[in-house]
Structure formats: C-alpha cells, structure tokens
Backbone and ligand atoms as CSV (ligand in chain L), in Angstrom:
chain,resi,resn,atom,element,x,y,z
A,1,MET,N,N,14.181,18.055,10.627
A,1,MET,CA,C,14.878,17.548,11.823
A,1,MET,C,C,16.159,16.844,11.371
A,2,SER,N,N,17.262,17.003,12.101
A,2,SER,CA,C,18.463,16.305,11.651
A,2,SER,C,C,19.323,15.834,12.819
A,3,SER,N,N,20.010,14.741,12.601
A,3,SER,CA,C,20.936,14.232,13.600
A,3,SER,C,C,22.240,13.986,12.870
A,4,ASP,N,N,23.197,14.885,13.038
A,4,ASP,CA,C,24.484,14.792,12.357
A,4,ASP,C,C,24.286,14.758,10.844
A,5,LYS,N,N,24.553,13.622,10.200
A,5,LYS,CA,C,24.450,13.571,8.733
A,5,LYS,C,C,23.067,13.127,8.250
A,6,ILE,N,N,22.211,12.686,9.161
A,6,ILE,CA,C,20.923,12.113,8.748
A,6,ILE,C,C,19.785,13.072,9.078
A,7,SER,N,N,18.866,13.244,8.123
A,7,SER,CA,C,17.700,14.071,8.421
A,7,SER,C,C,16.433,13.452,7.850
A,8,VAL,N,N,15.311,13.921,8.343
A,8,VAL,CA,C,14.003,13.433,7.898
A,8,VAL,C,C,13.228,14.634,7.385
A,9,PHE,N,N,12.575,14.446,6.249
A,9,PHE,CA,C,11.857,15.546,5.616
A,9,PHE,C,C,10.502,15.031,5.173
A,10,LYS,N,N,9.458,15.817,5.369
A,10,LYS,CA,C,8.135,15.392,4.880
A,10,LYS,C,C,7.848,16.103,3.570
A,11,GLY,N,N,7.623,15.341,2.509
A,11,GLY,CA,C,7.311,15.970,1.233
A,11,GLY,C,C,7.636,15.084,0.048
A,12,ASP,N,N,7.882,15.752,-1.069
A,12,ASP,CA,C,8.039,15.085,-2.365
A,12,ASP,C,C,9.531,14.960,-2.704
A,13,ILE,N,N,9.987,13.749,-2.915
A,13,ILE,CA,C,11.419,13.513,-3.154
A,13,ILE,C,C,11.891,14.145,-4.468
A,14,THR,N,N,10.991,14.318,-5.422
A,14,THR,CA,C,11.415,14.842,-6.732
A,14,THR,C,C,11.910,16.288,-6.628
A,15,LEU,N,N,11.563,16.963,-5.531
A,15,LEU,CA,C,11.961,18.368,-5.372
A,15,LEU,C,C,13.291,18.522,-4.637
A,16,GLN,N,N,13.831,17.417,-4.159
A,16,GLN,CA,C,15.051,17.484,-3.334
A,16,GLN,C,C,16.265,17.925,-4.143
A,17,LYS,N,N,16.970,18.910,-3.596
A,17,LYS,CA,C,18.201,19.390,-4.245
A,17,LYS,C,C,19.382,18.678,-3.606
A,18,VAL,N,N,19.576,17.441,-4.050
A,18,VAL,CA,C,20.676,16.613,-3.546
A,18,VAL,C,C,21.401,16.047,-4.770
A,19,ASP,N,N,22.552,15.435,-4.555
A,19,ASP,CA,C,23.269,14.848,-5.695
A,19,ASP,C,C,22.451,13.716,-6.321
A,20,ALA,N,N,21.844,12.883,-5.473
A,20,ALA,CA,C,21.093,11.726,-5.988
A,20,ALA,C,C,19.824,11.505,-5.189
A,21,ILE,N,N,18.750,11.157,-5.904
A,21,ILE,CA,C,17.553,10.661,-5.216
A,21,ILE,C,C,17.416,9.183,-5.556
A,22,VAL,N,N,16.880,8.429,-4.604
A,22,VAL,CA,C,16.679,6.992,-4.802
A,22,VAL,C,C,15.246,6.765,-5.266
A,23,ASN,N,N,15.093,5.871,-6.223
A,23,ASN,CA,C,13.775,5.484,-6.711
A,23,ASN,C,C,13.437,4.088,-6.211
A,24,ALA,N,N,12.238,3.912,-5.651
A,24,ALA,CA,C,11.733,2.586,-5.280
A,24,ALA,C,C,11.049,2.022,-6.524
A,25,ALA,N,N,11.826,1.346,-7.345
A,25,ALA,CA,C,11.371,0.904,-8.670
A,25,ALA,C,C,10.859,-0.538,-8.635
A,26,ASN,N,N,10.593,-1.083,-9.813
A,26,ASN,CA,C,10.285,-2.518,-9.937
A,26,ASN,C,C,11.331,-3.146,-10.853
A,27,ASN,N,N,11.295,-4.473,-10.999
A,27,ASN,CA,C,12.356,-5.179,-11.739
A,27,ASN,C,C,12.526,-4.718,-13.185
A,28,SER,N,N,11.491,-4.156,-13.767
A,28,SER,CA,C,11.600,-3.740,-15.177
A,28,SER,C,C,12.352,-2.420,-15.326
A,29,LEU,N,N,12.347,-1.615,-14.287
A,29,LEU,CA,C,12.881,-0.236,-14.310
A,29,LEU,C,C,12.166,0.649,-15.335
A,30,LEU,N,N,10.973,0.249,-15.720
A,30,LEU,CA,C,10.283,1.005,-16.762
A,30,LEU,C,C,9.149,1.879,-16.209
A,31,GLY,N,N,9.231,2.186,-14.922
A,31,GLY,CA,C,8.250,3.085,-14.325
A,31,GLY,C,C,7.089,2.335,-13.705
A,32,GLY,N,N,6.262,3.073,-12.981
A,32,GLY,CA,C,5.129,2.473,-12.282
A,32,GLY,C,C,4.373,3.564,-11.567
A,33,GLY,N,N,3.777,3.220,-10.419
A,33,GLY,CA,C,3.045,4.214,-9.635
A,33,GLY,C,C,3.910,4.757,-8.511
A,34,GLY,N,N,3.285,5.308,-7.486
A,34,GLY,CA,C,3.982,5.779,-6.286
A,34,GLY,C,C,5.148,6.698,-6.590
A,35,VAL,N,N,6.217,6.519,-5.846
A,35,VAL,CA,C,7.373,7.401,-5.995
A,35,VAL,C,C,8.033,7.205,-7.369
A,36,ASP,N,N,7.978,5.996,-7.889
A,36,ASP,CA,C,8.524,5.683,-9.216
A,36,ASP,C,C,7.829,6.538,-10.285
A,37,GLY,N,N,6.502,6.558,-10.224
A,37,GLY,CA,C,5.729,7.356,-11.176
A,37,GLY,C,C,6.053,8.838,-11.048
A,38,ALA,N,N,6.159,9.313,-9.806
A,38,ALA,CA,C,6.445,10.737,-9.567
A,38,ALA,C,C,7.824,11.104,-10.114
A,39,ILE,N,N,8.799,10.219,-9.928
A,39,ILE,CA,C,10.161,10.506,-10.406
A,39,ILE,C,C,10.194,10.536,-11.936
A,40,HIS,N,N,9.545,9.562,-12.578
A,40,HIS,CA,C,9.534,9.563,-14.053
A,40,HIS,C,C,8.798,10.783,-14.599
A,41,GLN,N,N,7.717,11.130,-13.946
A,41,GLN,CA,C,6.942,12.295,-14.371
A,41,GLN,C,C,7.791,13.574,-14.310
A,42,ALA,N,N,8.516,13.729,-13.203
A,42,ALA,CA,C,9.300,14.955,-13.010
A,42,ALA,C,C,10.584,14.948,-13.841
A,43,ALA,N,N,11.151,13.761,-14.067
A,43,ALA,CA,C,12.427,13.680,-14.799
A,43,ALA,C,C,12.224,13.828,-16.298
A,44,GLY,N,N,11.046,13.449,-16.779
A,44,GLY,CA,C,10.763,13.545,-18.212
A,44,GLY,C,C,11.146,12.274,-18.955
A,45,PRO,N,N,10.819,12.214,-20.252
A,45,PRO,CA,C,10.959,10.977,-21.024
A,45,PRO,C,C,12.397,10.491,-21.185
A,46,GLY,N,N,13.363,11.374,-21.008
A,46,GLY,CA,C,14.770,10.960,-21.117
A,46,GLY,C,C,15.127,9.897,-20.097
A,47,LEU,N,N,14.486,9.947,-18.942
A,47,LEU,CA,C,14.786,8.949,-17.896
A,47,LEU,C,C,14.315,7.566,-18.348
A,48,LEU,N,N,13.113,7.509,-18.888
A,48,LEU,CA,C,12.583,6.216,-19.342
A,48,LEU,C,C,13.456,5.647,-20.462
A,49,GLU,N,N,13.873,6.514,-21.334
A,49,GLU,CA,C,14.751,6.100,-22.444
A,49,GLU,C,C,16.047,5.482,-21.902
A,50,GLU,N,N,16.627,6.143,-20.900
A,50,GLU,CA,C,17.859,5.622,-20.318
A,50,GLU,C,C,17.595,4.296,-19.581
A,51,CYS,N,N,16.456,4.228,-18.901
A,51,CYS,CA,C,16.109,3.011,-18.165
A,51,CYS,C,C,15.896,1.819,-19.103
A,52,ARG,N,N,15.350,2.072,-20.265
A,52,ARG,CA,C,15.118,0.995,-21.240
A,52,ARG,C,C,16.405,0.276,-21.604
A,53,ARG,N,N,17.513,1.004,-21.551
A,53,ARG,CA,C,18.803,0.406,-21.935
A,53,ARG,C,C,19.452,-0.394,-20.804
A,54,MET,N,N,18.823,-0.397,-19.622
A,54,MET,CA,C,19.466,-1.031,-18.465
A,54,MET,C,C,19.122,-2.518,-18.328
A,55,ASN,N,N,18.115,-2.987,-19.031
A,55,ASN,CA,C,17.696,-4.385,-18.924
A,55,ASN,C,C,17.259,-4.797,-17.531
A,56,GLY,N,N,16.574,-3.916,-16.853
A,56,GLY,CA,C,15.987,-4.257,-15.559
A,56,GLY,C,C,16.984,-4.296,-14.419
A,57,CYS,N,N,16.480,-4.699,-13.264
A,57,CYS,CA,C,17.310,-4.724,-12.046
A,57,CYS,C,C,16.754,-5.795,-11.113
A,58,PRO,N,N,17.608,-6.728,-10.657
A,58,PRO,CA,C,17.117,-7.734,-9.709
A,58,PRO,C,C,16.738,-7.107,-8.359
A,59,THR,N,N,15.835,-7.736,-7.668
A,59,THR,CA,C,15.402,-7.266,-6.352
A,59,THR,C,C,16.606,-7.181,-5.396
A,60,GLY,N,N,16.690,-6.069,-4.679
A,60,GLY,CA,C,17.782,-5.871,-3.710
A,60,GLY,C,C,18.998,-5.166,-4.298
A,61,GLU,N,N,19.085,-5.098,-5.638
A,61,GLU,CA,C,20.229,-4.423,-6.265
A,61,GLU,C,C,19.897,-2.966,-6.591
A,62,ALA,N,N,20.884,-2.253,-7.138
A,62,ALA,CA,C,20.687,-0.834,-7.460
A,62,ALA,C,C,21.360,-0.497,-8.784
A,63,ARG,N,N,20.770,0.435,-9.514
A,63,ARG,CA,C,21.311,0.900,-10.802
A,63,ARG,C,C,21.243,2.431,-10.823
A,64,ILE,N,N,22.173,3.042,-11.524
A,64,ILE,CA,C,22.193,4.509,-11.535
A,64,ILE,C,C,21.925,5.060,-12.938
A,65,THR,N,N,21.182,6.164,-12.986
A,65,THR,CA,C,20.969,6.902,-14.246
A,65,THR,C,C,21.148,8.390,-13.946
A,66,GLY,N,N,21.081,9.176,-14.994
A,66,GLY,CA,C,21.071,10.624,-14.813
A,66,GLY,C,C,19.732,11.070,-14.237
A,67,GLY,N,N,19.697,12.319,-13.793
A,67,GLY,CA,C,18.466,12.869,-13.214
A,67,GLY,C,C,17.578,13.576,-14.239
A,68,HIS,N,N,18.105,13.778,-15.452
A,68,HIS,CA,C,17.350,14.449,-16.519
A,68,HIS,C,C,16.766,15.772,-16.026
A,69,ASN,N,N,15.443,15.944,-16.027
A,69,ASN,CA,C,14.885,17.255,-15.638
A,69,ASN,C,C,14.738,17.466,-14.131
A,70,LEU,N,N,15.233,16.535,-13.341
A,70,LEU,CA,C,15.131,16.683,-11.876
A,70,LEU,C,C,16.205,17.629,-11.357
A,71,PRO,N,N,15.982,18.232,-10.199
A,71,PRO,CA,C,17.073,19.007,-9.586
A,71,PRO,C,C,18.265,18.126,-9.222
A,72,ALA,N,N,18.024,16.864,-8.908
A,72,ALA,CA,C,19.114,15.937,-8.565
A,72,ALA,C,C,19.870,15.525,-9.829
A,73,ARG,N,N,21.192,15.417,-9.722
A,73,ARG,CA,C,21.989,15.042,-10.898
A,73,ARG,C,C,21.815,13.563,-11.265
A,74,TRP,N,N,21.552,12.728,-10.231
A,74,TRP,CA,C,21.483,11.283,-10.431
A,74,TRP,C,C,20.189,10.707,-9.861
A,75,VAL,N,N,19.773,9.575,-10.425
A,75,VAL,CA,C,18.726,8.760,-9.788
A,75,VAL,C,C,19.325,7.369,-9.571
A,76,ILE,N,N,19.240,6.888,-8.341
A,76,ILE,CA,C,19.668,5.515,-8.059
A,76,ILE,C,C,18.397,4.690,-7.894
A,77,HIS,N,N,18.226,3.725,-8.789
A,77,HIS,CA,C,17.012,2.906,-8.797
A,77,HIS,C,C,17.292,1.624,-8.027
A,78,THR,N,N,16.429,1.321,-7.092
A,78,THR,CA,C,16.571,0.045,-6.391
A,78,THR,C,C,15.216,-0.631,-6.371
A,79,VAL,N,N,15.219,-1.957,-6.230
A,79,VAL,CA,C,13.959,-2.699,-6.222
A,79,VAL,C,C,13.824,-3.370,-4.862
A,80,GLY,N,N,12.880,-2.879,-4.079
A,80,GLY,CA,C,12.641,-3.439,-2.752
A,80,GLY,C,C,11.882,-4.753,-2.847
A,81,PRO,N,N,11.854,-5.505,-1.730
A,81,PRO,CA,C,11.093,-6.757,-1.703
A,81,PRO,C,C,9.593,-6.506,-1.572
A,82,VAL,N,N,8.819,-7.400,-2.167
A,82,VAL,CA,C,7.372,-7.405,-1.919
A,82,VAL,C,C,7.185,-8.124,-0.583
A,83,TRP,N,N,6.364,-7.569,0.294
A,83,TRP,CA,C,6.107,-8.175,1.610
A,83,TRP,C,C,5.229,-9.415,1.451
A,84,HIS,N,N,5.766,-10.555,1.949
A,84,HIS,CA,C,4.980,-11.803,1.900
A,84,HIS,C,C,4.748,-12.354,3.295
A,85,GLY,N,N,4.749,-11.473,4.301
A,85,GLY,CA,C,4.501,-11.922,5.663
A,85,GLY,C,C,5.733,-11.876,6.544
A,86,GLY,N,N,6.899,-11.738,5.958
A,86,GLY,CA,C,8.109,-11.529,6.755
A,86,GLY,C,C,9.045,-12.716,6.838
A,87,ASN,N,N,8.614,-13.891,6.364
A,87,ASN,CA,C,9.477,-15.078,6.451
A,87,ASN,C,C,10.104,-15.441,5.116
A,88,ASP,N,N,10.165,-14.486,4.239
A,88,ASP,CA,C,10.656,-14.753,2.884
A,88,ASP,C,C,11.941,-13.954,2.604
A,89,GLY,N,N,12.673,-13.631,3.657
A,89,GLY,CA,C,13.919,-12.875,3.497
A,89,GLY,C,C,13.708,-11.406,3.201
A,90,GLU,N,N,12.498,-10.911,3.467
A,90,GLU,CA,C,12.199,-9.514,3.118
A,90,GLU,C,C,13.124,-8.522,3.831
A,91,ALA,N,N,13.393,-8.783,5.121
A,91,ALA,CA,C,14.199,-7.827,5.898
A,91,ALA,C,C,15.616,-7.735,5.325
A,92,GLU,N,N,16.222,-8.872,5.027
A,92,GLU,CA,C,17.584,-8.865,4.490
A,92,GLU,C,C,17.609,-8.219,3.096
A,93,THR,N,N,16.608,-8.499,2.293
A,93,THR,CA,C,16.574,-7.901,0.952
A,93,THR,C,C,16.419,-6.389,1.035
A,94,LEU,N,N,15.592,-5.924,1.959
A,94,LEU,CA,C,15.427,-4.476,2.103
A,94,LEU,C,C,16.745,-3.845,2.575
A,95,ALA,N,N,17.424,-4.506,3.501
A,95,ALA,CA,C,18.732,-4.007,3.973
A,95,ALA,C,C,19.702,-3.910,2.796
A,96,MET,N,N,19.670,-4.914,1.921
A,96,MET,CA,C,20.551,-4.897,0.733
A,96,MET,C,C,20.283,-3.688,-0.161
A,97,CYS,N,N,19.029,-3.293,-0.278
A,97,CYS,CA,C,18.690,-2.117,-1.100
A,97,CYS,C,C,19.442,-0.891,-0.592
A,98,TYR,N,N,19.367,-0.662,0.718
A,98,TYR,CA,C,20.039,0.521,1.286
A,98,TYR,C,C,21.546,0.413,1.115
A,99,ARG,N,N,22.105,-0.787,1.385
A,99,ARG,CA,C,23.565,-0.965,1.248
A,99,ARG,C,C,23.998,-0.752,-0.197
A,100,ASN,N,N,23.282,-1.351,-1.133
A,100,ASN,CA,C,23.688,-1.248,-2.540
A,100,ASN,C,C,23.531,0.176,-3.075
A,101,CYS,N,N,22.508,0.883,-2.640
A,101,CYS,CA,C,22.353,2.291,-3.068
A,101,CYS,C,C,23.539,3.121,-2.584
A,102,LEU,N,N,23.935,2.922,-1.335
A,102,LEU,CA,C,25.042,3.724,-0.802
A,102,LEU,C,C,26.369,3.306,-1.418
A,103,GLU,N,N,26.487,2.048,-1.793
A,103,GLU,CA,C,27.698,1.574,-2.483
A,103,GLU,C,C,27.803,2.242,-3.866
A,104,VAL,N,N,26.702,2.284,-4.600
A,104,VAL,CA,C,26.674,2.953,-5.905
A,104,VAL,C,C,26.969,4.445,-5.727
A,105,ALA,N,N,26.376,5.046,-4.715
A,105,ALA,CA,C,26.607,6.475,-4.447
A,105,ALA,C,C,28.086,6.724,-4.188
A,106,HIS,N,N,28.676,5.895,-3.371
A,106,HIS,CA,C,30.096,6.034,-3.029
A,106,HIS,C,C,30.955,5.961,-4.302
A,107,ARG,N,N,30.653,4.989,-5.157
A,107,ARG,CA,C,31.442,4.796,-6.394
A,107,ARG,C,C,31.333,5.992,-7.338
A,108,HIS,N,N,30.236,6.748,-7.251
A,108,HIS,CA,C,30.043,7.894,-8.148
A,108,HIS,C,C,30.377,9.228,-7.484
A,109,GLY,N,N,30.962,9.178,-6.317
A,109,GLY,CA,C,31.356,10.415,-5.637
A,109,GLY,C,C,30.171,11.247,-5.168
A,110,ILE,N,N,29.041,10.579,-4.974
A,110,ILE,CA,C,27.832,11.282,-4.521
A,110,ILE,C,C,27.958,11.590,-3.031
A,111,LYS,N,N,27.695,12.838,-2.675
A,111,LYS,CA,C,27.873,13.245,-1.274
A,111,LYS,C,C,26.546,13.431,-0.549
A,112,THR,N,N,25.496,13.741,-1.302
A,112,THR,CA,C,24.195,13.958,-0.663
A,112,THR,C,C,23.139,13.113,-1.389
A,113,ILE,N,N,22.317,12.436,-0.616
A,113,ILE,CA,C,21.379,11.467,-1.204
A,113,ILE,C,C,20.068,11.465,-0.424
A,114,ALA,N,N,18.969,11.338,-1.151
A,114,ALA,CA,C,17.644,11.272,-0.519
A,114,ALA,C,C,17.005,9.917,-0.812
A,115,PHE,N,N,16.474,9.292,0.231
A,115,PHE,CA,C,15.780,8.000,0.099
A,115,PHE,C,C,14.287,8.167,0.322
A,116,PRO,N,N,13.455,7.477,-0.457
A,116,PRO,CA,C,12.049,7.339,-0.067
A,116,PRO,C,C,11.963,6.141,0.885
A,117,SER,N,N,10.800,5.869,1.399
A,117,SER,CA,C,10.633,4.717,2.287
A,117,SER,C,C,10.362,3.483,1.419
A,118,ILE,N,N,11.455,2.838,1.011
A,118,ILE,CA,C,11.405,1.739,0.030
A,118,ILE,C,C,10.509,0.593,0.520
A,119,SER,N,N,9.695,0.084,-0.384
A,119,SER,CA,C,8.833,-1.103,-0.174
A,119,SER,C,C,7.610,-0.878,0.714
A,120,THR,N,N,7.455,0.323,1.296
A,120,THR,CA,C,6.359,0.481,2.270
A,120,THR,C,C,5.064,1.021,1.656
A,121,GLY,N,N,5.030,1.138,0.331
A,121,GLY,CA,C,3.798,1.554,-0.346
A,121,GLY,C,C,3.162,0.335,-0.995
A,122,ALA,N,N,3.216,0.287,-2.321
A,122,ALA,CA,C,2.599,-0.804,-3.081
A,122,ALA,C,C,3.141,-2.177,-2.668
A,123,TYR,N,N,4.383,-2.238,-2.217
A,123,TYR,CA,C,4.989,-3.536,-1.886
A,123,TYR,C,C,4.669,-4.023,-0.471
A,124,GLY,N,N,3.999,-3.180,0.327
A,124,GLY,CA,C,3.353,-3.647,1.553
A,124,GLY,C,C,4.221,-3.949,2.764
A,125,PHE,N,N,5.491,-3.559,2.737
A,125,PHE,CA,C,6.366,-3.817,3.893
A,125,PHE,C,C,5.886,-2.915,5.041
A,126,PRO,N,N,5.608,-3.465,6.228
A,126,PRO,CA,C,5.130,-2.603,7.328
A,126,PRO,C,C,6.158,-1.521,7.682
A,127,ILE,N,N,5.654,-0.335,7.942
A,127,ILE,CA,C,6.538,0.823,8.101
A,127,ILE,C,C,7.473,0.709,9.308
A,128,GLU,N,N,6.998,0.133,10.424
A,128,GLU,CA,C,7.858,0.096,11.632
A,128,GLU,C,C,9.142,-0.692,11.373
A,129,PRO,N,N,9.066,-1.965,10.979
A,129,PRO,CA,C,10.319,-2.684,10.702
A,129,PRO,C,C,11.088,-2.100,9.521
A,130,ALA,N,N,10.394,-1.609,8.514
A,130,ALA,CA,C,11.090,-1.064,7.338
A,130,ALA,C,C,11.910,0.171,7.719
A,131,SER,N,N,11.343,1.032,8.544
A,131,SER,CA,C,12.076,2.242,8.922
A,131,SER,C,C,13.251,1.884,9.836
A,132,ARG,N,N,13.077,0.874,10.689
A,132,ARG,CA,C,14.208,0.448,11.542
A,132,ARG,C,C,15.365,-0.047,10.679
A,133,ILE,N,N,15.057,-0.825,9.650
A,133,ILE,CA,C,16.102,-1.334,8.745
A,133,ILE,C,C,16.766,-0.167,8.013
A,134,ALA,N,N,15.957,0.754,7.520
A,134,ALA,CA,C,16.486,1.896,6.759
A,134,ALA,C,C,17.473,2.698,7.600
A,135,VAL,N,N,17.110,2.966,8.847
A,135,VAL,CA,C,17.964,3.791,9.705
A,135,VAL,C,C,19.191,3.002,10.144
A,136,ARG,N,N,19.015,1.753,10.513
A,136,ARG,CA,C,20.152,0.923,10.961
A,136,ARG,C,C,21.203,0.787,9.861
A,137,GLU,N,N,20.769,0.470,8.656
A,137,GLU,CA,C,21.723,0.241,7.563
A,137,GLU,C,C,22.474,1.517,7.189
A,138,VAL,N,N,21.738,2.615,7.099
A,138,VAL,CA,C,22.383,3.875,6.708
A,138,VAL,C,C,23.374,4.305,7.783
A,139,LYS,N,N,22.946,4.246,9.043
A,139,LYS,CA,C,23.844,4.626,10.157
A,139,LYS,C,C,25.116,3.804,10.111
A,140,SER,N,N,24.974,2.504,9.931
A,140,SER,CA,C,26.146,1.647,10.013
A,140,SER,C,C,27.113,1.936,8.856
A,141,ILE,N,N,26.587,2.279,7.692
A,141,ILE,CA,C,27.475,2.616,6.566
A,141,ILE,C,C,28.127,3.981,6.790
A,142,LEU,N,N,27.367,4.933,7.277
A,142,LEU,CA,C,27.944,6.272,7.502
A,142,LEU,C,C,29.055,6.252,8.552
A,143,GLU,N,N,28.949,5.326,9.489
A,143,GLU,CA,C,30.006,5.233,10.511
A,143,GLU,C,C,31.333,4.786,9.910
A,144,ARG,N,N,31.248,3.981,8.825
A,144,ARG,CA,C,32.477,3.435,8.229
A,144,ARG,C,C,32.929,4.215,7.007
A,145,ASN,N,N,32.036,5.026,6.427
A,145,ASN,CA,C,32.313,5.661,5.137
A,145,ASN,C,C,32.214,7.180,5.274
A,146,GLU,N,N,33.322,7.830,5.051
A,146,GLU,CA,C,33.374,9.284,5.243
A,146,GLU,C,C,32.871,10.058,4.023
A,147,SER,N,N,32.739,9.391,2.864
A,147,SER,CA,C,32.510,10.152,1.633
A,147,SER,C,C,31.085,10.700,1.529
A,148,ILE,N,N,30.119,10.063,2.174
A,148,ILE,CA,C,28.736,10.549,2.082
A,148,ILE,C,C,28.468,11.528,3.232
A,149,GLU,N,N,28.042,12.734,2.860
A,149,GLU,CA,C,27.922,13.813,3.845
A,149,GLU,C,C,26.511,14.002,4.372
A,150,LYS,N,N,25.529,13.619,3.550
A,150,LYS,CA,C,24.148,13.888,3.979
A,150,LYS,C,C,23.203,12.836,3.413
A,151,VAL,N,N,22.370,12.285,4.282
A,151,VAL,CA,C,21.312,11.359,3.853
A,151,VAL,C,C,19.986,11.919,4.365
A,152,VAL,N,N,19.034,12.059,3.461
A,152,VAL,CA,C,17.694,12.550,3.845
A,152,VAL,C,C,16.671,11.450,3.584
A,153,TYR,N,N,15.858,11.139,4.577
A,153,TYR,CA,C,14.706,10.256,4.361
A,153,TYR,C,C,13.534,11.153,4.021
A,154,VAL,N,N,13.016,10.997,2.822
A,154,VAL,CA,C,11.883,11.830,2.425
A,154,VAL,C,C,10.597,11.027,2.600
A,155,CYS,N,N,9.760,11.508,3.502
A,155,CYS,CA,C,8.536,10.777,3.867
A,155,CYS,C,C,7.341,11.490,3.269
A,156,PHE,N,N,6.489,10.709,2.645
A,156,PHE,CA,C,5.385,11.299,1.899
A,156,PHE,C,C,4.127,11.447,2.742
A,157,ASN,N,N,4.079,10.760,3.875
A,157,ASN,CA,C,2.891,10.907,4.732
A,157,ASN,C,C,3.313,11.006,6.187
A,158,GLN,N,N,2.379,11.434,7.024
A,158,GLN,CA,C,2.691,11.743,8.426
A,158,GLN,C,C,3.136,10.505,9.204
A,159,THR,N,N,2.475,9.364,8.969
A,159,THR,CA,C,2.835,8.141,9.707
A,159,THR,C,C,4.276,7.755,9.438
A,160,THR,N,N,4.658,7.813,8.169
A,160,THR,CA,C,6.029,7.475,7.785
A,160,THR,C,C,7.002,8.460,8.429
A,161,TYR,N,N,6.671,9.727,8.354
A,161,TYR,CA,C,7.521,10.774,8.941
A,161,TYR,C,C,7.704,10.543,10.442
A,162,ASP,N,N,6.601,10.260,11.148
A,162,ASP,CA,C,6.669,10.056,12.600
A,162,ASP,C,C,7.559,8.868,12.950
A,163,CYS,N,N,7.452,7.798,12.169
A,163,CYS,CA,C,8.267,6.598,12.406
A,163,CYS,C,C,9.758,6.899,12.288
A,164,TYR,N,N,10.136,7.562,11.216
A,164,TYR,CA,C,11.560,7.874,11.001
A,164,TYR,C,C,12.057,8.860,12.054
A,165,LEU,N,N,11.235,9.845,12.346
A,165,LEU,CA,C,11.642,10.876,13.304
A,165,LEU,C,C,11.945,10.253,14.667
A,166,LYS,N,N,11.074,9.353,15.099
A,166,LYS,CA,C,11.247,8.679,16.395
A,166,LYS,C,C,12.581,7.919,16.416
A,167,LEU,N,N,12.871,7.235,15.328
A,167,LEU,CA,C,14.104,6.443,15.263
A,167,LEU,C,C,15.350,7.319,15.254
A,168,ILE,N,N,15.300,8.392,14.488
A,168,ILE,CA,C,16.470,9.274,14.395
A,168,ILE,C,C,16.736,9.921,15.747
A,169,MET,N,N,15.654,10.305,16.432
A,169,MET,CA,C,15.833,10.982,17.717
A,169,MET,C,C,16.348,10.037,18.787
A,170,ASN,N,N,16.063,8.753,18.618
A,170,ASN,CA,C,16.510,7.775,19.617
A,170,ASN,C,C,17.923,7.277,19.383
A,171,TYR,N,N,18.519,7.693,18.296
A,171,TYR,CA,C,19.874,7.199,18.017
A,171,TYR,C,C,20.904,8.008,18.759
L,1,LIG,N1,N,8.139,11.433,-2.753
L,1,LIG,C1,C,8.491,10.682,-1.672
L,1,LIG,N2,N,7.862,9.547,-1.326
L,1,LIG,C2,C,6.812,9.166,-2.082
L,1,LIG,C3,C,6.382,9.893,-3.228
L,1,LIG,C4,C,7.099,11.067,-3.542
L,1,LIG,N3,N,6.770,11.819,-4.602
L,1,LIG,N4,N,5.308,9.234,-3.765
L,1,LIG,C5,C,5.069,8.158,-2.987
L,1,LIG,N5,N,5.971,8.108,-1.971
L,1,LIG,P1,P,5.830,3.053,-3.413
L,1,LIG,P2,P,7.190,0.439,-3.095
L,1,LIG,C6,C,6.107,7.150,-0.872
L,1,LIG,O1,O,4.529,2.399,-3.600
L,1,LIG,O2,O,6.333,0.104,-1.924
L,1,LIG,C7,C,5.758,1.359,-7.980
L,1,LIG,O3,O,4.660,1.195,-8.833
L,1,LIG,C8,C,4.925,6.285,-0.534
L,1,LIG,O4,O,3.960,7.027,0.230
L,1,LIG,O5,O,6.186,4.192,-4.279
L,1,LIG,O6,O,8.672,0.186,-3.013
L,1,LIG,C9,C,7.014,0.697,-8.524
L,1,LIG,O7,O,7.073,0.738,-9.933
L,1,LIG,C10,C,5.609,5.205,0.303
L,1,LIG,O8,O,5.811,5.686,1.635
L,1,LIG,O9,O,7.069,1.989,-3.561
L,1,LIG,C11,C,6.894,-0.689,-8.010
L,1,LIG,O10,O,6.086,-1.488,-8.843
L,1,LIG,C12,C,6.970,5.055,-0.367
L,1,LIG,O11,O,7.117,6.214,-1.202
L,1,LIG,C13,C,6.240,-0.528,-6.667
L,1,LIG,O12,O,5.488,0.673,-6.762
L,1,LIG,C14,C,7.124,3.808,-1.213
L,1,LIG,O13,O,5.904,3.519,-1.885
L,1,LIG,C15,C,7.238,-0.359,-5.558
L,1,LIG,O14,O,6.580,-0.340,-4.324
C-alpha cells in the first residue's frame, strides 16, 4: 500500500532493495535480538566489524555503516528509547530517532529508505503511539525535504502492519 512517497510493507526488512535500511539497535551497536539480530545475520560479520569501530551510539541518535551482504547499500543504526511508562521523554526521543535517521540519509544522498517499527519490540513502546510518531515525523520531513523519494515502513507482524496502514490511509 502506498501514499505518495510513503508505503507500508509486511515482511523482513533485510530483504528490502532500498538505498538504506534502518536498524533498531542498542547503545553498543554490537548486535542483539529482533531486527538488529536479523540485520547482522543477513549482513555478515563485516557489519559487526564496522560497528565495533563506531564506539556505540547514544539513544535518539543515528550512525551509518555499509550494508555489507545486504541488498541495501547502507544501514542507518538508531537507538530507540526503552518504554518506562511514557513520562520519561520516550515520545520525543523516538521522534528524534526518525529525524536523525532522515538527516543522515539526506547527508549521504540516500533516496530510498526502509524503517522497522523502532522501540516497539524488546523496548516495549506501545505500537499505537509509536506508529503515530513514526508517520508524523517522516511526513513532516518529507514535506520540507525533496531529496528523499521513498520511505517504506517494514512491519514484521499483522498488528504493526494494521496500525501503520490505518495511519497512512488517514493522511
Ligand atoms: N524485519 C522487520 N522488522 C522486524 C524484523 C525484521 N527482520 N525482526 C523484528 N522486527 P526490536 P526495539 C520488528 O525488538 O524494540 C534488539 O535486541 C519487531 O517485530 O527488534 O527497538 C536491539 O539490540 C518489532 O515490531 O527493536 C536492542 O537491544 C520491531 O522490529 C533492542 O532489541 C522492533 O523490535 C531494541 O528494541
């Protein structure tokens, strides 16, 4: 399903043929479970080697590496907030993840990018508010920035897919 430059896809982000895929990483950038584990698995050991040289990433920021064995040329790693009930600045930090990823993408001339649903797995951010933030932030940047041509939200399960789809259709 797509609305202008934004689309929603159900499946595995590691298979996306886009310029960059986003990784929902942790502060160490040294891999983990969920989408992070899947990306490292598909990219191969070269990704971990490159990540080791980055010295981690603060929450809300983004770092870029090559895609190694992935179809995507780049991986943009961001660290979402851990959900602590919602009064700990989680919403603003999650918004920063999307903004910083698109800022890094813009600086590298990336035109097509795929996002997973950051923070809504192991980090426990509820999907409804998280998807609203994801769509709001991306839309607002695309309105001001002509360089990014396509953003795909890659949803790994039906609930996540339904949430994003509803939001995209209502925009
Ligand atoms: N493609 C797309 N989405 C996926 C994939 C995949 N292959 N695999 C899982 N997801 P999570 P977080 C979805 O837990 O909440 C890691 O251990 C998943 O269903 O991957 O930001 C890191 O190292 C969910 O909807 O990321 C951190 O320690 C979404 O991706 C921590 O987890 C995010 O779930 C980060 O937690």
